[in-house]
C-alpha positions as CSV (number, residue, x, y, z in Angstrom):
1,M,121.4,37.7,-19.6
2,S,118.1,39.4,-19.3
3,S,115.1,39.2,-21.6
4,T,112.2,41.4,-21.9
5,V,108.8,39.9,-22.0
6,E,106.6,42.0,-24.2
7,D,103.1,42.7,-23.3
8,S,101.3,40.2,-25.4
9,G,97.9,40.6,-23.8
10,V,98.4,37.7,-21.5
11,D,99.3,38.3,-17.9
12,A,101.7,36.3,-15.9
13,S,99.1,34.1,-14.5
14,G,98.1,33.0,-18.0
15,A,94.6,34.5,-17.8
16,S,93.2,35.9,-21.0
17,D,92.3,39.5,-21.3
18,E,89.5,38.7,-23.6
19,P,86.3,40.3,-22.5
20,E,83.9,38.1,-20.6
21,A,80.6,37.0,-22.3
22,P,77.8,39.1,-21.0
23,D,75.4,37.5,-18.6
24,A,72.2,36.0,-20.2
25,P,69.2,38.2,-19.5
26,D,66.9,37.0,-16.9
27,A,63.9,35.2,-18.2
28,P,60.7,37.3,-17.8
29,E,58.5,36.0,-15.0
30,A,55.5,34.1,-16.3
31,E,52.4,36.0,-15.6
32,A,49.5,33.9,-14.3
33,L,46.8,33.8,-16.9
34,D,43.3,33.6,-15.5
35,A,41.3,30.8,-17.1
36,P,38.5,32.2,-19.2
37,D,35.2,32.2,-17.6
38,T,33.1,29.2,-18.6
39,P,29.6,30.4,-19.6
40,D,26.7,28.9,-17.6
41,A,24.7,26.2,-19.4
42,R,21.4,28.1,-18.6
43,E,22.8,31.3,-20.3
44,T,24.0,29.5,-23.5
45,G,20.9,27.3,-23.8
46,A,23.0,24.2,-23.7
47,P,21.2,21.0,-22.6
48,T,21.3,20.2,-18.9
49,A,23.3,17.2,-17.9
50,P,21.2,14.0,-17.5
51,G,21.4,14.1,-13.7
52,G,20.3,17.7,-13.5
53,R,17.2,19.4,-12.1
54,G,15.5,19.5,-15.5
55,H,15.9,15.8,-16.0
56,R,14.4,15.0,-12.6
57,R,11.4,17.2,-13.2
58,A,10.8,15.5,-16.5
59,L,10.9,12.1,-14.8
60,I,8.5,13.2,-12.1
61,A,6.1,14.7,-14.6
62,G,6.2,11.5,-16.7
63,G,5.5,9.4,-13.6
64,L,2.5,11.5,-12.6
65,A,1.1,11.2,-16.1
66,V,1.4,7.4,-16.0
67,L,-0.3,7.3,-12.6
68,L,-3.2,9.5,-13.9
69,V,-3.6,7.3,-16.9
70,L,-3.6,4.1,-14.8
71,G,-5.9,5.6,-12.2
72,G,-8.4,6.7,-14.9
73,A,-8.3,3.2,-16.5
74,G,-8.9,1.6,-13.1
75,M,-11.9,3.8,-12.4
76,L,-13.4,2.9,-15.8
77,F,-12.9,-0.8,-15.2
78,R,-14.5,-0.5,-11.7
79,A,-17.5,1.3,-13.1
80,H,-17.9,-1.4,-15.7
81,Q,-17.8,-4.1,-13.0
82,L,-20.4,-2.3,-10.9
83,R,-22.7,-2.0,-13.9
84,N,-22.4,-5.8,-14.6
85,T,-22.7,-7.1,-11.0
86,P,-26.0,-8.4,-9.5
87,A,-26.0,-5.4,-7.1
88,A,-26.5,-3.1,-10.0
89,G,-29.9,-4.5,-10.6
90,N,-31.0,-4.4,-7.0
91,R,-33.6,-1.6,-6.8
92,A,-33.6,-1.8,-3.0
93,L,-30.6,0.4,-3.2
94,T,-32.2,3.1,-5.3
95,D,-36.0,2.8,-5.5
96,T,-37.2,4.0,-2.2
97,E,-40.9,4.1,-3.2
98,A,-40.9,0.4,-4.3
99,T,-38.9,-0.6,-1.2
100,S,-41.4,1.2,1.0
101,Q,-44.4,-0.5,-0.7
102,V,-43.0,-4.0,-0.4
103,T,-42.0,-3.5,3.2
104,G,-45.5,-2.2,4.0
105,D,-47.4,-5.0,2.2
106,V,-45.3,-7.8,3.7
107,S,-45.5,-6.4,7.2
108,D,-49.2,-6.0,6.9
109,T,-49.6,-9.5,5.6
110,L,-47.5,-11.1,8.4
111,G,-49.5,-9.2,11.0
112,K,-52.8,-10.7,9.6
113,V,-51.8,-14.3,8.8
114,L,-49.8,-14.8,12.0
115,S,-52.4,-13.4,14.4
116,Y,-55.6,-15.1,15.5
117,T,-58.2,-15.4,18.3
118,P,-60.1,-18.5,19.4
119,Q,-63.3,-17.0,18.0
120,A,-62.0,-15.8,14.7
121,T,-59.6,-18.3,13.2
122,D,-61.6,-18.4,10.0
123,V,-60.8,-14.6,9.5
124,T,-57.1,-15.4,9.7
125,A,-57.5,-18.3,7.2
126,Q,-59.4,-16.0,4.8
127,S,-56.6,-13.4,4.9
128,A,-54.0,-16.1,4.2
129,R,-55.8,-17.2,1.1
130,A,-55.8,-13.6,-0.2
131,L,-52.3,-12.6,0.7
132,L,-50.2,-15.7,0.4
133,A,-49.2,-17.5,-2.8
134,G,-47.1,-20.4,-4.1
135,K,-45.1,-22.4,-1.5
136,A,-46.1,-20.1,1.4
137,A,-49.8,-20.6,0.7
138,K,-49.5,-24.4,0.6
139,Q,-47.4,-24.6,3.8
140,Y,-49.9,-22.3,5.6
141,T,-52.9,-24.3,4.6
142,A,-51.3,-27.5,5.8
143,L,-50.3,-26.1,9.2
144,F,-53.1,-23.7,10.1
145,G,-55.8,-26.4,10.3
146,Q,-54.1,-27.8,13.4
147,V,-53.2,-24.4,14.8
148,G,-56.8,-23.1,14.5
149,K,-58.2,-26.2,16.2
150,R,-55.7,-25.9,19.1
151,A,-56.4,-22.2,19.4
152,K,-60.1,-22.9,20.1
153,E,-59.4,-25.8,22.5
154,Q,-56.8,-23.9,24.6
155,Q,-58.4,-20.4,24.2
156,L,-55.2,-19.2,22.7
157,T,-54.7,-15.7,21.3
158,L,-51.7,-14.9,19.2
159,T,-50.8,-11.4,18.2
160,T,-47.9,-10.7,15.8
161,Q,-46.2,-7.4,15.3
162,V,-43.4,-6.6,12.9
163,V,-40.7,-4.8,14.7
164,R,-38.4,-4.2,11.7
165,A,-38.3,-5.3,8.1
166,G,-35.5,-4.8,5.6
167,V,-35.5,-5.5,1.8
168,T,-32.3,-7.3,0.9
169,R,-33.1,-7.6,-2.8
170,L,-35.7,-6.0,-5.1
171,T,-36.3,-6.4,-8.8
172,G,-39.3,-5.4,-10.8
173,T,-41.5,-8.3,-9.7
174,E,-39.7,-10.0,-6.8
175,A,-38.4,-9.0,-3.4
176,R,-36.5,-10.7,-0.6
177,L,-36.8,-9.4,3.0
178,L,-35.4,-10.0,6.4
179,V,-38.1,-9.5,9.0
180,F,-37.9,-9.3,12.8
181,L,-41.2,-9.6,14.7
182,D,-42.6,-10.1,18.2
183,Q,-45.3,-12.6,18.9
184,T,-47.5,-12.3,22.0
185,A,-49.3,-15.5,23.0
186,Q,-51.9,-15.6,25.8
187,R,-54.1,-18.4,27.1
188,K,-57.3,-17.6,28.9
189,G,-56.6,-16.9,32.6
190,K,-52.8,-17.0,32.2
191,P,-50.2,-14.2,31.7
192,A,-49.1,-13.4,28.2
193,G,-45.6,-14.3,26.9
194,V,-43.6,-12.6,24.2
195,V,-41.4,-14.4,21.8
196,A,-39.1,-12.8,19.2
197,A,-38.9,-14.4,15.8
198,Q,-36.9,-13.8,12.6
199,L,-38.1,-14.7,9.1
200,S,-36.7,-14.7,5.6
201,V,-39.5,-13.7,3.3
202,T,-39.9,-13.8,-0.5
203,A,-42.7,-11.8,-2.1
204,E,-43.9,-11.3,-5.7
205,L,-45.7,-8.3,-7.2
206,R,-49.1,-9.4,-8.5
207,G,-51.9,-7.1,-9.5
208,G,-50.2,-4.1,-7.9
209,N,-49.8,-5.8,-4.5
210,W,-46.9,-7.8,-3.0
211,L,-47.9,-11.4,-2.1
212,I,-45.8,-13.5,0.1
213,T,-44.6,-16.7,-1.7
214,D,-42.1,-18.1,0.8
215,I,-41.5,-17.9,4.5
216,T,-38.5,-19.4,6.3
217,A,-37.8,-19.2,10.0
218,R,-34.2,-18.3,10.8
């Protein structure tokens, strides 16, 4: 017996004749989006980061200002010290006229009171009485009596010449000097001998003239 298989829309293999589902459309390729340009801080006026150039400049400027202030304060303090130190009252550093006068008077006095001849010791003593004062006058009077007597006995001539004199301190009425001198001693009939000496001298201004008040050999 034969049977007829009607076309039922299903083939012999059992596969369905239903239309296949359409393929899903391809996803559109993602386009690369450029990142928006970031505006420069200098263009927008935004503050610079703490480590930037502007910050360093501010620090440098501030440091310089501090140094200038400290330097100015130091100079003012130093000037105040100089005005209040003993050197500030030493006219030997500034008053050339007074320095020259005291140097001249002291040099002239030493040349007269430390020079003598056997025949004129009294002239030397007279000069000492007029040009020496205080301690120097007392010391000279005590010593020159013996020196004058020996000068006559030994026929001794002494000549003193100031080589250099420097004022170490000078006020209105007192001066201190360091004096270098050469003394030439000669006995009758014998060659002369030269001796160098160094003295510390104190002088006082009296009646317009500088009188020696103290002499110390160095």
